[in-house]
SEDRENPA-252045 format. One record per residue (C-alpha): residue number from 0; z, x, y; residue in three letters. Coordinates in pm, whole numbers. Example, Ala and Ser with C-alpha at 12.3 -4.5 7.8 and 13.67 -1.06 7.14 Angstrom:
2
   k     pz     px     py   r
   0    780   1230   -450 ALA
   1    714   1367   -106 SER
END
This chain:
481
   k     pz     px     py   r
   0   3409   1478    775 MET
   1   3384   1146    923 PHE
   2   3722    979   1004 PRO
   3   3791    615    822 ALA
   4   3739    403   1136 HIS
   5   3396    551   1105 GLU
   6   3317    316    792 THR
   7   3086      8    860 ARG
   8   3052   -324    686 ASP
   9   2803   -408    458 ARG
  10   2521   -558    641 LYS
  11   2515   -245    914 GLU
  12   2500     11    588 SER
  13   2181   -192    481 ILE
  14   2023   -160    820 GLU
  15   2102    194    853 LEU
  16   1801    247    596 GLU
  17   1951    389    286 HIS
  18   2115    229     -6 VAL
  19   2355    451   -111 ASP
  20   2544    519    252 ARG
  21   2701    190    176 GLU
  22   3073    230    269 ARG
  23   3338    -28    165 SER
  24   3533   -169    469 VAL
  25   3850   -165    274 HIS
  26   3792    200    178 ASP
  27   3966    437    404 GLU
  28   3935    743    268 ARG
  29   3688   1007    467 PRO
  30   3320   1010    302 ILE
  31   3342   1390    222 GLY
  32   3620   1367    -43 SER
  33   3572   1305   -397 SER
  34   3709    958   -414 SER
  35   3491    840   -179 ALA
  36   3191    976   -336 PHE
  37   3297    767   -686 GLN
  38   3382    481   -458 SER
  39   2996    432   -321 ARG
  40   2873    484   -691 ASN
  41   3132    412   -975 PRO
  42   2916    589  -1229 ASN
  43   3016    897  -1072 LEU
  44   3371    840  -1196 GLY
  45   3390   1055  -1458 ASN
  46   3177   1335  -1316 LYS
  47   3350   1668  -1133 SER
  48   3338   1681   -765 PHE
  49   3079   1920   -772 GLU
  50   2835   1767   -940 GLU
  51   2902   1436   -738 ASN
  52   2836   1668   -375 THR
  53   2547   1833   -565 GLN
  54   2360   1473   -646 GLU
  55   2493   1345   -291 ASN
  56   2380   1626    -61 SER
  57   2044   1448      9 HIS
  58   2182   1142    101 GLU
  59   2481   1274    338 LEU
  60   2195   1543    492 SER
  61   2021   1226    567 LEU
  62   2286    999    725 GLU
  63   2450   1286    924 ASN
  64   2129   1324   1082 SER
  65   2046    998   1112 ASN
  66   2372    906   1253 GLU
  67   2391   1217   1501 SER
  68   2052   1079   1682 ILE
  69   2023    787   1972 TYR
  70   1789    537   1885 TYR
  71   1716    277   2200 PRO
  72   1641    -25   1949 ASP
  73   1454   -190   2271 GLY
  74   1395   -134   2654 GLY
  75   1039   -124   2833 PHE
  76    929    216   2654 LYS
  77   1032    150   2313 ALA
  78    829   -186   2295 TYR
  79    515    -49   2486 SER
  80    510    200   2238 THR
  81    521   -113   1974 VAL
  82    216   -233   2187 PHE
  83     55    102   2206 ALA
  84     56    128   1805 SER
  85    -38   -304   1787 LEU
  86   -353   -132   1967 MET
  87   -430    138   1793 GLY
  88   -410    -20   1435 LEU
  89   -644   -279   1553 VAL
  90   -882     14   1550 CYS
  91   -779    268   1304 SER
  92   -647     47   1014 PHE
  93   -875   -235   1126 GLY
  94  -1207    -37   1072 LEU
  95  -1058     69    733 MET
  96  -1009   -286    644 ASN
  97  -1335   -384    785 SER
  98  -1570   -131    547 THR
  99  -1681   -407    357 GLY
 100  -1868   -575    665 ALA
 101  -2057   -256    701 ILE
 102  -2113   -106    341 GLU
 103  -2293   -470    265 SER
 104  -2524   -485    577 TYR
 105  -2648   -136    489 LEU
 106  -2665   -201    106 GLU
 107  -2918   -503    154 LYS
 108  -3102   -369    484 ASN
 109  -3072     -1    614 THR
 110  -3049    143    262 LEU
 111  -3131    -56     40 LYS
 112  -3357    169   -178 THR
 113  -3059    406   -190 THR
 114  -2853    336   -515 PRO
 115  -2499    195   -479 THR
 116  -2328    441   -617 THR
 117  -2497    689   -328 THR
 118  -2383    445    -67 ILE
 119  -2073    451   -187 SER
 120  -1996    780   -106 TRP
 121  -2006    721    263 ILE
 122  -1710    537    237 PHE
 123  -1536    725    -10 ALA
 124  -1552   1033    197 ILE
 125  -1412    802    486 TYR
 126  -1125    676    313 THR
 127  -1052   1051    166 PHE
 128  -1054   1181    514 LEU
 129   -839    906    674 THR
 130   -566    942    424 PHE
 131   -606   1306    360 GLY
 132   -597   1466    727 CYS
 133   -275   1245    729 ASN
 134   -108   1571    601 LEU
 135   -189   1735    914 PHE
 136   -220   1489   1183 SER
 137    135   1432   1049 GLY
 138    286   1774   1090 ALA
 139     89   1786   1432 LEU
 140    292   1458   1551 PHE
 141    577   1628   1454 ASP
 142    491   1920   1673 THR
 143    316   1810   1959 PHE
 144    411   1458   1956 GLY
 145    187   1127   2010 ALA
 146    -57   1168   2284 LYS
 147   -190   1489   2240 LYS
 148   -261   1389   1879 VAL
 149   -352   1033   1925 ALA
 150   -637   1112   2257 ILE
 151   -863   1348   1980 PRO
 152   -838   1083   1750 GLY
 153   -945    805   1965 ALA
 154  -1252   1020   2120 LEU
 155  -1334   1111   1762 LEU
 156  -1359    725   1628 VAL
 157  -1523    598   1942 CYS
 158  -1811    888   1886 ALA
 159  -1878    824   1537 GLY
 160  -1935    505   1568 LEU
 161  -2171    591   1829 LEU
 162  -2367    838   1623 ALA
 163  -2328    555   1327 THR
 164  -2546    296   1547 ALA
 165  -2874    568   1503 ASN
 166  -2846    673   1144 CYS
 167  -3109    598    893 THR
 168  -3016    801    588 GLN
 169  -2714    823    379 VAL
 170  -2614   1227    492 TRP
 171  -2624   1048    837 GLN
 172  -2368    818    752 PHE
 173  -2142   1026    542 ILE
 174  -2153   1309    900 LEU
 175  -2102   1022   1167 SER
 176  -1909    759    979 PHE
 177  -1738    916    681 GLY
 178  -1647   1241    854 VAL
 179  -1598   1174   1228 CYS
 180  -1459    847   1189 CYS
 181  -1257    941    873 GLY
 182  -1082   1205   1057 VAL
 183  -1051   1025   1379 GLY
 184   -864    768   1190 CYS
 185   -647   1012   1053 ALA
 186   -544   1145   1387 LEU
 187   -479    792   1499 LEU
 188   -290    680   1184 MET
 189     62    919   1196 ALA
 190    100    895   1568 PRO
 191     65    515   1597 MET
 192    308    459   1281 VAL
 193    550    708   1294 SER
 194    611    689   1699 CYS
 195    781    340   1573 ILE
 196   1040    546   1413 ALA
 197   1147    773   1704 HIS
 198   1260    438   1914 PHE
 199   1404    208   1637 PHE
 200   1667    218   1412 ARG
 201   1835    -93   1313 LYS
 202   1555   -288   1432 LYS
 203   1260    -60   1278 ARG
 204   1130   -355   1043 GLY
 205   1101   -563   1333 LEU
 206    920   -329   1540 ALA
 207    671   -239   1285 LEU
 208    633   -605   1128 GLY
 209    491   -623   1498 ILE
 210    274   -338   1529 ALA
 211    154   -353   1159 MET
 212    -46   -701   1204 PRO
 213   -286   -485   1399 GLY
 214   -437   -365   1107 ALA
 215   -499   -705    988 SER
 216   -604   -829   1296 ILE
 217   -850   -566   1309 GLY
 218   -957   -685    959 GLY
 219  -1057  -1023   1105 VAL
 220  -1248   -943   1421 VAL
 221  -1449   -672   1316 TRP
 222  -1632   -876   1062 PRO
 223  -1660  -1158   1239 LEU
 224  -1788   -961   1526 VAL
 225  -2048   -819   1291 CYS
 226  -2114  -1133   1124 ASN
 227  -2232  -1272   1493 SER
 228  -2415   -961   1607 LEU
 229  -2599   -822   1318 TYR
 230  -2866  -1130   1309 PRO
 231  -2850  -1136   1717 LYS
 232  -2911   -761   1834 ILE
 233  -2906   -569   1483 GLY
 234  -2707   -300   1277 PHE
 235  -2763    -54   1610 THR
 236  -2662   -243   1920 TRP
 237  -2331   -408   1658 THR
 238  -2217    -69   1603 MET
 239  -2258     51   1977 ARG
 240  -2086   -292   2080 VAL
 241  -1762   -254   1825 LEU
 242  -1792    175   1981 SER
 243  -1712      6   2363 PHE
 244  -1459   -225   2246 ILE
 245  -1258     33   2079 PHE
 246  -1312    278   2416 ILE
 247  -1127     14   2571 GLY
 248   -845    -79   2327 LEU
 249   -776    312   2239 LEU
 250   -780    387   2637 THR
 251   -456    133   2666 VAL
 252   -306    234   2348 SER
 253   -311    638   2439 CYS
 254   -203    574   2800 LEU
 255     90    335   2648 LEU
 256    217    552   2317 ILE
 257    506    775   2336 ASP
 258    738    985   2146 ASP
 259   1137   1087   2182 ARG
 260    988   1433   1999 LEU
 261   1226   1610   2287 ASP
 262   1573   1402   2163 GLU
 263   1472   1430   1828 ILE
 264   1375   1812   1799 ASP
 265   1473   2003   2096 GLY
 266   1255   2314   2001 ASP
 267    938   2080   1986 SER
 268    802   2260   2329 LYS
 269    875   2601   2215 ASN
 270    657   2674   1934 HIS
 271    396   2916   1971 SER
 272      3   2871   1848 ALA
 273    138   3102   1501 SER
 274    434   2884   1479 GLN
 275    244   2552   1500 VAL
 276    -14   2665   1229 TRP
 277    299   2751    999 GLU
 278    415   2414    998 LYS
 279    103   2253    936 VAL
 280     67   2518    601 LYS
 281    430   2418    541 GLN
 282    310   2026    530 SER
 283    157   2091    203 ILE
 284    499   2096      7 ASP
 285    510   2029   -283 PHE
 286    894   2037   -304 LYS
 287    912   1722   -167 THR
 288    803   1590   -495 LEU
 289   1126   1713   -627 ARG
 290   1293   1393   -476 ASP
 291   1257   1163   -797 PRO
 292   1264    831   -559 VAL
 293    981    991   -345 TYR
 294    792   1107   -643 LEU
 295    769    739   -754 LEU
 296    684    627   -413 LEU
 297    404    833   -375 VAL
 298    297    736   -734 GLY
 299    271    379   -667 GLY
 300     93    422   -313 LEU
 301   -177    641   -549 PHE
 302   -260    353   -748 MET
 303   -199     98   -496 ASN
 304   -429    201   -263 GLU
 305   -654    315   -578 PHE
 306   -677   -103   -622 SER
 307   -711   -218   -287 LEU
 308   -974      2    -99 ILE
 309  -1175    -70   -407 LEU
 310  -1111   -455   -317 CYS
 311  -1151   -404     61 PHE
 312  -1465   -259     13 THR
 313  -1661   -481   -224 TYR
 314  -1500   -832   -179 ILE
 315  -1836   -907     28 PRO
 316  -2043   -741   -219 SER
 317  -1879   -950   -540 TYR
 318  -1922  -1265   -345 ALA
 319  -2325  -1188   -272 LEU
 320  -2341  -1077   -676 ASN
 321  -2188  -1441   -725 ASN
 322  -2416  -1631   -524 GLY
 323  -2240  -1706   -197 TYR
 324  -2447  -1672    119 SER
 325  -2388  -1335    327 GLU
 326  -2211  -1504    595 SER
 327  -1946  -1621    343 LEU
 328  -1901  -1292    163 SER
 329  -1776  -1172    515 LEU
 330  -1580  -1496    586 ILE
 331  -1430  -1404    243 ALA
 332  -1311  -1055    408 LEU
 333  -1195  -1200    730 THR
 334   -978  -1480    528 VAL
 335   -816  -1131    354 VAL
 336   -745   -989    651 ASN
 337   -664  -1307    846 ALA
 338   -355  -1363    607 ALA
 339   -267   -997    604 GLY
 340   -111  -1091    966 VAL
 341    146  -1277    808 PHE
 342    156   -996    500 GLY
 343    249   -742    739 ARG
 344    492   -918    959 TYR
 345    690  -1144    737 ILE
 346    797   -882    451 PRO
 347    828   -599    736 SER
 348   1098   -840    905 HIS
 349   1265   -974    568 LEU
 350   1320   -632    429 SER
 351   1576   -558    708 ASP
 352   1785   -812    552 SER
 353   1643   -796    163 TYR
 354   1560   -424    150 GLY
 355   1250   -246    139 LYS
 356   1196   -144   -192 PHE
 357   1307   -508   -310 ASN
 358   1015   -645    -76 LEU
 359    759   -364   -190 MET
 360    821   -461   -540 VAL
 361    784   -853   -482 ALA
 362    466   -821   -284 VAL
 363    293   -559   -514 SER
 364    378   -760   -829 ALA
 365    209  -1086   -608 ILE
 366   -103   -863   -587 GLN
 367   -137   -775   -901 ALA
 368   -104  -1125  -1022 LEU
 369   -339  -1285   -775 SER
 370   -608  -1038   -911 ILE
 371   -539  -1112  -1307 LEU
 372   -453  -1468  -1222 VAL
 373   -695  -1586  -1018 PHE
 374   -997  -1319   -922 TRP
 375  -1116  -1228  -1251 LEU
 376  -1109  -1538  -1443 PRO
 377  -1213  -1818  -1146 PHE
 378  -1354  -1563   -888 GLY
 379  -1709  -1709   -943 HIS
 380  -1547  -2059   -849 ILE
 381  -1539  -2106   -454 LYS
 382  -1222  -2274   -364 PRO
 383  -1024  -2040   -636 LEU
 384  -1177  -1725   -478 PHE
 385  -1058  -1799   -134 PHE
 386   -730  -1873   -277 ILE
 387   -727  -1519   -432 PHE
 388   -843  -1359    -87 CYS
 389   -539  -1594     86 ILE
 390   -295  -1460   -186 ILE
 391   -432  -1119   -187 TYR
 392   -440  -1041    175 GLY
 393    -96  -1142    241 PHE
 394     36   -923    -65 ALA
 395   -191   -633     -3 THR
 396    -54   -641    375 ALA
 397    274   -660    261 GLY
 398    272   -328     76 THR
 399     48   -172    383 LEU
 400    379   -267    626 ALA
 401    659   -198    382 LEU
 402    507    184    278 THR
 403    636    374    608 PRO
 404    978    151    600 LEU
 405   1032    282    244 CYS
 406    922    617    337 THR
 407   1161    652    645 SER
 408   1465    513    421 GLN
 409   1459    795    183 ILE
 410   1350   1030    451 SER
 411   1510   1260    737 ASN
 412   1366   1117   1071 PRO
 413   1254   1479   1154 ARG
 414   1021   1527    871 ASP
 415    932   1139    847 PHE
 416    591   1206    992 GLY
 417    511   1490    757 LYS
 418    636   1281    475 ARG
 419    437    995    547 TYR
 420    105   1229    578 GLY
 421    208   1400    260 THR
 422    208   1097     64 ALA
 423   -115   1001    203 TYR
 424   -252   1313    137 PHE
 425   -215   1270   -253 PHE
 426   -338    916   -196 VAL
 427   -635   1025    -39 SER
 428   -754   1201   -388 PHE
 429   -748    849   -568 GLY
 430   -927    691   -259 ASN
 431  -1207    972   -276 LEU
 432  -1307    857   -679 ILE
 433  -1197    492   -684 CYS
 434  -1487    365   -516 ILE
 435  -1762    561   -712 PRO
 436  -1588    504  -1002 ILE
 437  -1556     83   -941 GLY
 438  -1943     84   -837 ILE
 439  -1997    287  -1151 ALA
 440  -1839     23  -1341 ILE
 441  -2046   -283  -1203 THR
 442  -2401   -118  -1338 ASN
 443  -2247   -139  -1658 THR
 444  -2217   -443  -1904 ALA
 445  -1886   -537  -1783 ALA
 446  -2037   -574  -1434 GLY
 447  -1810   -718  -1127 TYR
 448  -1573   -861  -1359 ASP
 449  -1479   -494  -1524 GLY
 450  -1446   -361  -1144 MET
 451  -1169   -631  -1071 VAL
 452  -1001   -579  -1406 GLY
 453  -1008   -206  -1299 PHE
 454   -850   -323   -950 ALA
 455   -596   -535  -1152 GLY
 456   -503   -258  -1389 ALA
 457   -399    -24  -1113 GLY
 458   -213   -253   -885 SER
 459     -8   -319  -1205 CYS
 460     70     33  -1233 SER
 461    167     46   -857 ALA
 462    422   -215   -933 THR
 463    542    -81  -1254 LEU
 464    603    272  -1045 LEU
 465    775     67   -716 PHE
 466   1019   -103   -970 VAL
 467   1092    232  -1141 LEU
 468   1159    410   -759 ALA
 469   1402    119   -692 ARG
 470   1562    162  -1008 TYR
 471   1648    524   -920 LYS
 472   1788    402   -608 LEU
 473   2082    111   -686 ALA
 474   1980     58  -1096 LYS
 475   2030   -293  -1179 PHE
 476   2192   -389   -893 SER
 477   2161   -691   -687 MET
 478   2177   -554   -385 LYS
 479   1930   -506    -79 ALA
 480   1746   -139   -111 VAL
END
């Protein structure tokens, strides 16, 4: 039971990441009392103390756990970790945002005699493993910390790109790019995102807003590098140059990245091999889906990724199909990612004041509207197509940047890596099938317009699920959630 003098004002409670933890500054009752429960949710007034306690037990466990942990919210180590995360995301998420630049080249050159549906499996397997293996990398991060997970991931990504440079057949691309780079990116993504939650609490949105644009920066730079180098040195040496750049960036990232696992989990160094394996197995925990807010969030992420992976992979191919030059098609992907630099920072920064789920609903709705209002009817008109690229890039990046913030808001910090990884484990199955389904639609009478409509429907479904998650947290209240 907390004494009354520990109550906080509204602004501070918003920053503590959970809307149901609000306490009025005029309420002098301990939060353990039934009247305090009712003051925080007037809809509970007609329920018994036992019912109220049961409904709020998850909330209080998060609050007690969060308040028992000290967060620096600044300092050299904290911000050097943010910089390390930025560098790592430039390579991991940045590579994922640039797959369209690789796919369009393979389709028109190296694998031009191969059916597009067959080529699509290279990138479907890559995205599936990148997100699916997050389940294990999240648990490994919770156990071993950032460095011991990030270093093997960096080695796999760099080796995978070097191997991709020498590929000539689909199965070779699947093994080198799909499997090797996919698993490597998965091992990088969990520590690069989760480590920030170890250092920041009140400024977590700001810190992630600084790091997450790395994904869009990579998505801007890598297509430009490919567009510049393909005609000069060919595909093989372009992939090698990318690998050499990744080696430099990921070396810096792995040297600087850190965590506070000892402070958050004092027993982290006492795990035997069998205990670690048990923890990895326990990461596949369907009980987490009993939390309705988490379930709705995962559903929204599933549909959101289902849509955006399809768009990022085939925007260049769509442009080529509509008569745009190969150079202009890659510039379109670059514009999407350039807009994403702002989309990853601005919503994250605003979320500290206006609420994580509020911002998620807003940017997801903008993303859906951009597809249905601009891309679907006007994609063949060059100026309007590039307007779509700007709006879509901003909104999509916003949903990606807000994902760890929304997850951390409803998660115990000790389980954040596992919950974040578990969410993307389910998302990965959508990624596995969305690209083959989308490209199969393009081979029907509906063509690329059918694929765009399919992506728009997925984005609308995601928005609806985010709205429901927000409703479960605060009903129709206008508070920051």
